[in-house]
Backbone as CSV, one residue per row, in Angstrom:
resi,resn,N_x,N_y,N_z,CA_x,CA_y,CA_z,C_x,C_y,C_z
1,MET,67.754,59.088,73.148,69.038,59.475,74.739,70.173,59.015,74.150
2,SER,71.197,59.834,74.373,72.978,58.933,74.000,73.209,58.084,75.360
3,LEU,74.214,57.440,75.216,74.738,56.929,75.986,75.430,57.261,77.507
4,ASN,75.820,58.572,77.017,76.730,59.519,78.106,75.235,59.659,79.036
5,SER,74.210,59.974,78.390,73.053,60.619,79.084,72.472,59.656,80.066
6,ILE,72.173,58.244,79.275,71.779,57.447,80.319,72.742,56.749,81.440
7,GLN,74.150,56.680,81.064,75.054,56.730,82.174,74.994,57.756,83.210
8,ALA,74.938,59.173,82.601,74.854,60.217,83.587,73.499,59.906,84.640
9,ARG,72.386,59.669,83.882,70.877,59.070,84.876,71.165,58.052,85.525
10,ALA,71.861,57.263,85.285,71.885,55.654,85.687,72.905,56.264,87.314
11,GLY,74.100,56.672,86.831,74.887,57.235,88.167,74.395,58.089,89.026
12,ILE,73.363,59.292,88.489,72.947,59.809,89.729,71.771,58.924,90.360
13,ARG,71.329,58.218,89.995,70.517,56.994,90.863,70.841,56.022,91.641
14,PHE,71.952,55.770,91.023,73.088,54.768,91.558,73.407,55.822,93.004
15,VAL,73.877,57.030,92.860,74.663,57.608,94.216,73.617,57.778,94.802
16,GLY,72.154,58.310,94.406,71.203,58.354,95.127,70.819,57.139,96.133
17,ALA,70.947,55.765,95.402,70.499,54.675,96.279,71.477,54.540,97.435
18,LEU,72.771,54.644,96.778,74.208,54.496,98.014,73.547,55.378,99.130
19,LEU,73.396,56.740,98.944,72.543,57.864,100.054,71.693,57.149,100.557
20,ALA,70.393,56.768,99.849,69.582,56.343,100.806,69.739,55.129,101.773
21,LEU,70.819,54.117,101.373,71.103,52.985,102.144,72.153,53.656,103.173
22,GLY,72.728,54.901,103.022,73.983,54.884,103.807,74.914,54.102,103.697
23,LEU,75.185,53.807,102.505,76.080,52.392,101.956,77.369,52.607,102.641
24,ILE,78.005,53.760,102.826,79.276,54.117,102.877,79.272,55.025,104.466
25,ALA,79.902,54.483,105.581,79.967,55.221,106.701,80.748,56.622,106.816
26,ALA,80.365,57.324,107.948,81.013,58.634,108.062,82.419,58.412,108.962
27,SER,83.323,57.320,108.687,84.685,57.701,109.361,85.580,57.339,108.624
28,PRO,86.661,58.159,108.791,87.793,58.323,108.047,88.624,57.090,107.684
29,LEU,89.074,56.711,106.505,90.158,55.636,106.307,91.562,55.532,107.004
30,ARG,91.766,54.658,107.182,92.928,54.807,107.544,94.241,54.566,106.857
31,PRO,95.253,55.224,106.769,96.590,54.856,105.622,96.823,53.419,105.788
32,ARG,96.920,53.240,104.663,97.406,51.512,104.346,98.545,51.546,103.399
33,ASP,99.265,50.645,103.606,100.833,50.684,102.766,100.171,49.795,101.431
34,ASP,100.155,50.497,100.324,99.897,49.538,99.343,100.542,48.249,99.007
35,SER,101.729,48.248,99.517,102.333,46.564,99.744,101.624,45.578,99.915
36,ALA,100.754,46.286,100.922,100.028,45.102,101.697,98.628,44.549,101.199
37,VAL,98.295,45.101,99.872,97.127,44.863,98.993,97.278,44.033,98.222
38,ALA,96.944,42.790,97.982,97.118,42.092,96.790,95.625,41.595,96.418
39,GLY,96.279,40.635,95.556,94.667,40.040,94.768,93.921,41.040,93.871
40,ASP,92.796,40.464,94.133,91.691,41.302,93.323,91.536,42.713,93.446
41,LEU,92.139,43.174,94.926,91.645,44.463,95.114,92.773,45.764,94.712
42,LYS,93.644,45.105,94.665,95.337,45.471,93.973,95.193,46.803,92.854
43,PRO,94.346,46.434,91.796,94.147,47.605,90.300,93.427,48.509,90.954
44,LEU,92.295,48.324,92.038,91.166,48.928,92.527,91.722,50.302,93.217
45,GLN,92.895,50.146,93.641,93.333,51.050,94.791,93.323,52.501,94.683
46,GLY,93.163,53.607,94.800,93.146,54.525,94.478,92.141,55.321,94.561
47,VAL,92.341,56.897,93.581,91.110,57.432,93.491,90.293,57.388,92.482
48,TRP,89.526,57.489,92.159,88.226,57.223,90.974,87.466,58.565,91.094
49,ILE,87.089,58.576,89.720,86.162,59.870,89.294,85.037,59.840,88.621
50,PHE,83.657,59.878,88.944,82.653,59.528,88.010,82.163,61.044,87.768
51,GLU,82.052,61.351,86.358,81.905,62.691,86.181,79.924,62.472,85.645
52,VAL,79.587,63.681,86.311,77.977,63.649,85.893,77.565,65.096,85.793
53,PRO,77.543,65.659,84.602,77.430,66.966,84.126,76.429,67.719,85.129
54,GLU,75.344,66.857,85.855,74.541,68.108,86.124,74.864,68.141,87.857
55,VAL,75.876,67.162,88.135,76.349,66.993,89.569,77.735,67.578,89.911
56,GLY,78.323,67.581,88.765,79.887,67.140,88.929,80.734,66.062,88.896
57,ASN,81.869,66.290,89.215,82.578,65.140,90.031,82.294,64.369,91.090
58,LEU,82.066,63.210,90.951,82.360,62.611,92.391,83.143,61.974,92.511
59,GLU,83.952,61.836,93.687,85.488,61.312,94.062,85.008,59.587,94.921
60,TRP,85.589,58.914,94.421,85.321,57.664,95.557,86.953,57.030,95.688
61,LYS,87.472,56.863,96.548,88.810,56.457,96.990,88.609,54.784,97.557
62,ILE,89.590,53.910,97.013,89.752,52.934,97.420,90.896,52.760,98.329
63,GLU,90.841,52.179,99.437,92.297,51.925,99.937,91.765,50.400,100.890
64,GLY,92.749,49.590,100.434,92.636,48.326,100.771,91.272,47.717,100.492
65,SER,90.266,47.146,101.311,88.998,46.788,101.138,88.160,47.773,101.166
66,LYS,88.380,48.941,101.403,87.520,50.006,102.151,87.124,50.878,100.828
67,LEU,86.008,51.452,100.965,85.550,52.398,99.919,85.006,53.851,100.666
68,LYS,85.447,54.757,100.107,85.280,56.129,101.009,84.864,57.167,99.733
69,ALA,83.354,57.770,99.839,83.380,58.704,98.754,82.814,60.126,99.650
70,GLU,82.902,61.261,99.206,82.191,62.556,99.337,81.547,62.555,98.459
71,VAL,80.174,62.349,99.137,78.725,62.809,97.856,77.973,63.756,98.643
72,ASN,77.093,64.989,98.316,76.555,66.111,98.904,77.088,66.657,99.966
73,ASN,78.457,66.391,100.004,79.380,66.985,101.344,79.358,66.582,102.743
74,GLU,78.913,65.126,102.066,78.998,64.075,103.860,79.988,63.155,103.013
75,THR,80.733,62.254,103.611,81.477,61.161,103.945,80.828,59.811,104.007
76,TYR,81.043,59.028,103.174,80.704,57.547,103.470,81.479,56.525,103.267
77,GLU,81.456,55.315,103.946,82.399,53.952,103.797,81.454,52.850,103.930
78,CYS,82.392,52.042,103.333,81.582,50.344,103.192,82.826,49.703,102.977
79,THR,82.803,48.299,102.960,83.875,47.311,102.549,83.410,46.540,101.344
80,LEU,84.466,46.396,100.596,83.972,45.559,99.140,84.664,44.280,99.692
81,LYS,83.601,43.348,99.161,84.236,42.286,98.649,84.354,41.703,97.347
82,LEU,85.428,41.120,96.928,85.475,41.104,95.701,85.626,39.402,95.164
83,ASP,84.799,39.126,93.928,84.995,37.685,93.445,85.329,37.881,91.874
84,SER,86.667,37.879,91.449,86.661,38.041,90.200,86.653,36.558,89.365
85,LYS,86.531,35.493,89.763,86.483,34.059,89.320,85.035,33.925,89.211
86,ALA,84.182,34.591,89.648,82.736,34.707,89.343,82.477,34.272,87.667
87,GLU,81.431,33.825,87.708,80.819,33.785,86.028,79.453,34.101,86.104
88,PRO,79.304,34.756,85.090,80.117,35.119,83.808,80.732,36.097,84.222
89,HIS,80.400,37.129,85.029,80.880,38.399,85.361,81.892,38.192,87.028
90,ALA,82.669,39.000,87.198,83.175,39.141,88.536,82.034,39.691,89.403
91,THR,82.272,39.634,90.635,81.157,39.981,91.788,81.589,40.991,92.711
92,VAL,80.717,41.840,92.959,81.254,42.694,94.266,80.207,42.832,95.381
93,ASP,80.630,42.431,96.438,79.268,42.920,97.331,80.038,44.254,98.213
94,PHE,78.949,45.247,98.609,79.096,46.317,99.254,78.631,46.165,100.942
95,THR,79.239,46.084,101.707,78.852,45.856,102.916,79.213,47.041,103.640
96,ILE,77.990,47.671,104.284,77.666,48.645,104.958,78.655,48.606,106.262
97,THR,78.956,49.381,106.794,79.938,49.322,107.769,79.717,50.399,108.992
98,GLY,78.851,51.383,108.553,77.921,52.545,109.388,77.149,53.393,109.041
99,GLY,77.006,54.398,108.999,75.667,55.288,108.893,74.297,54.791,109.673
100,PRO,73.564,55.102,109.131,72.199,55.041,109.830,71.976,53.339,110.623
101,ALA,71.753,53.430,111.672,71.672,52.060,112.067,70.675,51.084,111.694
102,GLU,69.709,51.402,110.976,68.944,50.264,110.267,69.530,49.752,108.678
103,PHE,70.722,50.187,108.615,71.233,49.838,107.514,72.787,49.186,107.688
104,ALA,72.985,49.252,108.731,74.538,48.708,109.209,74.370,47.171,108.941
105,GLY,75.472,46.368,108.653,75.819,45.240,108.177,74.894,44.608,107.002
106,LYS,73.984,45.753,106.496,73.406,45.324,105.141,74.339,45.240,103.766
107,THR,74.241,44.555,102.707,74.843,44.296,101.915,74.233,44.182,100.284
108,VAL,75.056,45.255,99.808,74.547,45.633,98.410,75.155,44.856,97.308
109,LYS,74.405,43.989,96.177,75.526,43.207,95.495,75.360,43.819,94.127
110,GLY,76.417,43.188,93.532,77.049,43.727,92.208,77.798,42.963,91.414
111,LEU,77.778,43.605,90.302,79.273,43.109,89.473,80.301,44.648,89.370
112,TYR,81.378,43.890,88.812,82.513,45.047,88.380,83.187,44.407,87.458
113,LYS,84.077,45.484,86.564,84.822,45.361,85.946,85.921,46.079,85.727
114,ILE,87.451,46.137,85.529,88.562,47.145,85.172,89.070,46.863,84.138
115,ASN,89.040,47.895,83.493,89.685,47.626,82.017,90.754,49.083,82.246
116,ASP,92.317,49.055,82.124,92.958,49.807,82.277,92.553,51.087,83.358
117,GLU,92.391,52.284,82.953,92.016,53.426,83.616,90.223,53.329,84.033
118,THR,89.481,52.132,83.629,88.005,52.701,83.718,87.873,51.623,84.682
119,LEU,87.266,51.770,85.624,86.401,50.998,86.487,84.614,50.924,86.411
120,THR,84.111,49.745,86.538,82.811,50.000,86.136,82.300,48.989,87.493
121,PHE,81.082,49.753,88.341,80.336,48.843,89.091,78.860,48.714,88.541
122,CYS,78.340,47.706,88.607,77.085,47.751,88.225,76.074,47.093,89.513
123,VAL,75.174,47.794,90.125,74.828,47.422,91.281,73.111,47.486,91.371
124,SER,72.434,46.226,92.060,71.124,46.419,91.798,70.513,47.258,93.159
125,ASN,69.096,47.716,92.763,68.657,48.628,93.515,68.854,48.039,95.071
126,PRO,69.185,48.846,96.024,69.826,48.449,97.403,68.638,47.613,98.044
127,GLU,67.256,47.622,97.902,66.040,46.882,98.372,66.319,45.609,97.640
128,SER,66.919,45.234,96.730,66.922,43.989,95.811,67.802,42.781,96.751
129,ASP,67.851,41.688,96.384,68.362,40.632,97.136,69.364,39.929,95.719
130,GLN,68.712,40.569,94.662,69.235,39.930,93.388,70.528,40.531,93.164
131,ARG,71.396,39.823,92.460,72.618,40.685,91.874,72.531,40.492,90.279
132,PRO,73.103,41.711,90.105,72.241,42.058,88.324,73.172,41.095,87.509
133,GLY,72.403,40.651,86.489,72.646,39.622,85.444,73.667,40.387,84.155
134,ASP,73.991,41.466,84.190,74.885,42.104,83.089,74.941,43.385,83.229
135,PHE,75.492,43.945,82.760,76.168,45.639,83.144,75.312,46.546,82.344
136,ASP,74.005,46.414,82.216,73.051,46.849,81.601,72.497,47.655,82.501
137,PRO,71.999,49.200,82.511,70.893,49.653,83.605,69.769,49.332,83.186
138,ILE,68.967,49.273,84.280,67.351,49.234,84.082,66.865,50.153,84.927
139,GLU,66.130,50.879,84.825,65.500,51.966,85.777,64.969,51.461,86.897
140,ASP,65.694,52.087,87.786,65.142,52.036,89.207,65.413,50.640,90.143
141,GLN,66.352,49.780,89.135,66.480,48.545,89.330,67.900,48.076,89.394
142,VAL,68.700,48.387,88.614,70.080,48.014,87.993,70.857,49.465,87.692
143,PHE,71.814,49.700,88.291,72.652,50.967,88.019,74.058,50.627,87.759
144,VAL,74.655,51.490,86.752,75.758,51.364,85.997,76.826,52.600,86.631
145,PHE,77.800,52.468,87.014,78.446,53.144,87.451,80.084,53.414,86.948
146,LYS,80.271,54.488,86.131,81.544,53.995,85.483,82.700,55.155,86.163
147,LEU,83.734,54.540,86.167,84.462,55.470,87.142,85.889,55.366,86.433
148,LYS,86.505,56.890,86.415,87.912,56.674,85.645,89.067,57.131,86.853
149,LYS,89.914,56.572,86.252,91.196,56.543,87.438,91.792,58.456,87.397
150,LYS,91.900,58.761,88.510,92.361,60.057,88.905,93.615,60.303,88.736
151,LYS,94.305,61.116,87.545,95.170,61.109,87.381,96.259,62.170,88.492
């Protein structure tokens, strides 16, 4: 199985896991002044694309600490908390800010890295309290989501 195929499968499962949790709520983002964004969040700002041959391009938009995505004709939203100083990898927590009531306030733990025009999230199964140890996908447990900056 090719690396692209593995990434696509992991990305599809990751998106499915996000949907299952209602990770991102259905409210619109408020426009932000980019100059107000600083620190770890600054390089993540903008629109990111995940290419999945079986599904199409999935768009993720980060404004401030808010993440918004259109998936399967639905809009989802969550809040990001980053720690770029964590060892051995920078960490991200996705806090659910809306969606189904049973998921409100829950947090999904992950890792992230950004290199030029590529943003990678690695997230544990939403039912897990454990953070992934590395950026390797594990079937039904750890999902890797590679995004390319939209030009």
